[in-house]
Each structure stands twice: as C-alpha cells, then as structure tokens.
N, C-alpha and C positions, 0 to 999 in steps of 0.2 A: 467701482470694483468692491468686492466684499472683503471686510476685515478678516484677519486670520481666525480660524475656528479650532476648537478642540475636537479632534477626530474621534476621540474615545468617549466623548460626552454622551450619556444616555438621554434619550428624549422619548416622549410617547410615540414618535414616528419611527422609532428604532425597533421594528417588528421582529428582528431575529437575534436580539441581544440574549434573551432567555434561551431560545433554542440552541444558540452557540454554546452556552454554558452547559446545557443538558447534554449536548453532543459530546463535549469534552469529558464530562463525568461518565457517560455511557462508554466512551472509548477507553477510559482508564480501567473500568470494570471488565470490559471485554478483553483488554490486553492482559490483565492479571490472570483471568481465567484461562486464556489461551497459553500463556507462559507456564502456568501450573500444569496444564495437560501436556505440553511439550516436554516439560521436565520429566514427567512420569514416562512419557514415550521414550525419552533419551535413556532413562534407567532400564526400561524394558529392552531396548535395542542392545545396550551394553551386556545385559544378561544373556540375550539370544546369541550374541557373538561369543561370549565366554562358553556357553553350552556347546557351540559348534567347535570351538578350539579344544574343549575337553574331549569331545567325541573323536577329534583327529588324533589325540594322544592315544586313544584306545584303538583306533583304526587309522593308521598313518596315511592311507590313500585319501582320506577326507581332507587332507591339507589343501587339495585342489579347490574344494568348496570354500575353505577358509580364506584362501588367497583371493578368490573371485568376490566373495562377499565383503572382504576388507576394502575393496575399491569403492564400495557404496557407503562407507562411514561418512556421516554428514552432521553438521551442527543444526539440528532441528529447532532447538531453542532460539538460535540466532535467526533462523527463518521466521519464527513467530514474531520476534522483535522487529524484523524488517517489514513484515506484513503490517504490524501495528503502526509503524512509522509512516508507511505509505497511506494507511487509512486516516491517520491523524492529519497528515498534510492535505489529503483530499477534502476532509471535512472543513479544515480551515479555509481552503479556497472556495468551498461550496457555500459555507454558512457565515463564518466570522468576517472574512474580508469584504464580501459583498454587503454585509450589514454595516460595516464601517463606511464604505463608500456611499451607501444609501443614507446614512446619518449625515454625512458631509453634504450631500445634495440638499437635504432638508434644512440644515443649518445655514446653507449658502443661498437660500432661495430669494433673497432680496438685494436691492442696491446694485443691480447690474445695469450696464449701459450698452447701447447698440445691440448687436446680436450675440454678445458675449455669453449670455445665459443659455441660449439655445446651443451654442457650440460646446459649452461646458456640460450640459445635460447629455448631449450626443456622445461626447468623449467618455463621460462617466458610464453611460449605458454600454458603450463599446468595450470599456475595460471590464465591466461586470460580466459581459458575455465571454470575453477571453479567459477570465478566471474560471468560469463554469466549464469551458472546454478543457483547460488545464486540469481542473478537478477530475474530469472524466478520464483523462490520461492516467492520473494518479490512482484512480479506482481500478482501472484496467491493470496497472502494474501491481497493485495490491492483490488482485485476483490471480495474476500469474504467479506471484510469489507463493500465494496460498496453495495453488495447484501443485507447485513443486514440493511444498511442504507435505501436502496430502499424499503425493506419490511416494515420498520417502517413508511416511508413516505406514502406508499400505504395504510397501515393500518389507519393512522391518517387522511388521505384524506377521506377514507370511513367513519370513525367515525365523521369527521366534517360534511359531507353531511347528515349523519343520525341524528346527534344532531340538526342541523339547521331545518331539516324537522320535527323532533319530537317537538321541541320548538314551531314552527309555528302551528302545529296541536293542541298542548295543549292550546295555547293562544286562538285559535278559539273555542275549546271545553269549555274553561272557560266561554265564553259568553253564551253558551247554558246551562251551569249549573245554570245560574241565572234565567232562564225561567222555571217555573214549568212544562210546557208541554214537555220540551225537557231535563230536568235535569236528569231523570233516564236513558234515551238513551245515553246522553253525558257521564255519569258515567260509563256505560257499555262499551262504546267505549274506554274510557281512561284505563279501566282495561285490555281490549284486547290489546291496544297499549302497555301497560306496559309489558305484557307477550311477545309480539313480539319483542320489543326492547331489553329486557333482553336476550332473546334467540339469537337474532342476534348479540348482543355484545359478548356473550359467544362463538358463532360460529366463529366470526372473530378473537377473541383472541386465541382460540384454534388453528386455522390455522396459526396464527403468531407464536405461541409457537412451533408448529410442525416444521415449517420452521427453526426457530432459533435452535432447537435441531439438525437438520440436518446440518446446517451451523457450529454449535459448533463442531460437529464431524469432518467436513472438516478442520476447522481451527486448531483443535488439531493435525490432521495428518500433516499439514504444519509446525506447531511448532516442531513436532517430526522430520520432514525432516531437518529442520534447525539445530536441536540439534545433528543430525547424523554427522554434519560437525566437531564435537569436535575431531574426530580422526585425523584431520589435524594438531592439536596443537602439537608442539614438546614437548617431555618429556625427563627426565633424562639427558643423555649426549648431546642430541641434543637441549636441551632447552638453549636459549641464553638470557642473560640479556642485552638488547639493551641500557640500561642506562649507562652501564660501559664498553661496548665492544669497543675495538680499532682494526681497520682494517689497516693492513700494505699493502702498494702498492708494496713492494719488492717481487721478485720471491720467491716462497715457498721453492725452493731447487736449487742446482747447476745443476740438470739434465735438459737437453733440449731435447724435443721430436724429433725423426728423421723427416727430411723433413720440420721441422717447427722451425728452429733455431732462427728466429726472428719473433716476432708477426707482423701481417700485419698492416702497418701504416693506420691512418685514412685518407681516400681520399674521395673527394666529387664525387664519381661515384656510380652508382647503384650497389647494392650488392644483387643478387637474393635471397640468403639465408636469409639475414636480412629482405628483403622486404616480403618474404613469412611468416616469423615469425610475423612481424608487422601486416600483413594482417589477420593472424589467430587470433592474440590477440584482434585487434580492430574490427574484423568482417566486413572488408571492402569488398563489393561485387565487382566482375569483376576483370579485369586486374591484 
C-alpha cells in the first residue's frame, strides 16, 4: 500500500494548479463587476418606483400601477451574489478538485500490490467524472439564476423608462389643468394616460411572472438532479466515520499476488496508465 500523501502538494504533474488560481482570480473580478452593476440597477429601480409613486400622487388612479409594480420588487444584488456563488462552486468542481485528485493519483503511483492500483485509478477516474457532472449542474443553476436576474433588470429598465415618461407627461398636463380653456382636455388625457399605464404595468408584470414560473420549474428540476446524487452516500457497513478512522499502511495479508511479488517503486518516469487516469480526471485535452 502507498503511504499517506499530501493532497495539496504541488508537483510538475499538477497541470491545473495554476488554472485553478487564475479561475478564482477571474471569478472574484467578475463578481465585483457584476455586483457593482447590480447595485446601480437597484438604485435605478428604486428611482423608477419613486417616480411612479410621485405620479400617483398627482394622478391617484395610477395607484393601480404602483400596486402592481410593487409586487415585482426584488433583491437584484442578492441574485448577483447567488450567481457568483454557483459559478465559484462550479469552477471548484470543474478545475480545483479534479486537480487535487489528479495530483493524488500521481503521488500514489507506486508501491501497490495485487490489483489495488487499477481499482484505485478506476475509482479516481469515476470520482473525477462525477465531479464534472456536478459542475455542469452548478453551471446550469448559475445560468438559471442569471436569467432570473436579467429578467428583473429588463423589467425594471422598462418600468424606469415608463415612469420617467409618465411623470414628464403629467407635469406638462398639470400646467394645462390651470388654464380653463384646456383644463377639461388635460383631465381627459390624464384619465386615458392612467388607463394605458395601468394596463402596461399589468402586462409587463404578467410577462415577468410567466417567465419566473417557467424558471422556477427549471430550477426545481436542477435541485432534484442534485438531490439524486444522494445515492452515492455510503450507508450501513460501508459508512465510515472519518473522525475516528485509522488507516494502516501495512499489507492487509501475507498473500502476495502472482507476478506482482513487490510493488513497483516510485520512479520519475512517465507511466502511461497513471497519465491516462490523470488526463481523464482533470479533463486535459490532447497528448
């Protein structure tokens, strides 16, 4: 058996150590930029809502639109943080953890007996593949959260444009209200404006609600897909308490497999079998 190894030790065969660090740095920069943009969007949304409420004080019938739009107030900054968290988790599963497993395979390449090494390489490759699948689920969840965030941004951008135009129109109409010759026409135009704005706000909010319902179904299916991984958890006799377990490096028995009386020593030479396993785990293209 192989003695314990340092899983975080860097070696020349650790091909994704640097990419993992670069991925984290890029993710931090992207998160900061996205959070800044979301903060600006949140401020713009608040201003749009205030403009609409101000319009409703001048034209009370617009309170219908205010009530409808108020149901779509959301934490866009929090959505950006959630998206960044899913992205970071996906990249850890895609790059960092497979790199650690590949490094472990390389450091554990010698002193195996019987078919232990083949079994270990197979298990390591299988674990790497499962991590890649889980990474894909996390990327899909990130995309879904980002789609929801984008929908809210689009919605509030439209509401902001609408609220600004409505307020400007009402201010102009208020001047016409003070003139007896135009007061009746101005009042009629404001009534029509109120009907149009209330209808438009309802339509935009219904479209947003329909999209969110669809995305909710998609995200629920992703959560279910992640929950389906529960079957990989060991149970009963296979369950191990890693807080108290002790691993012996002594051979498990006196029996030695034929044609493998001594485990292969660790040598600094290419090992095609180990290289193939590392390439599979870390998803390295080519060669």
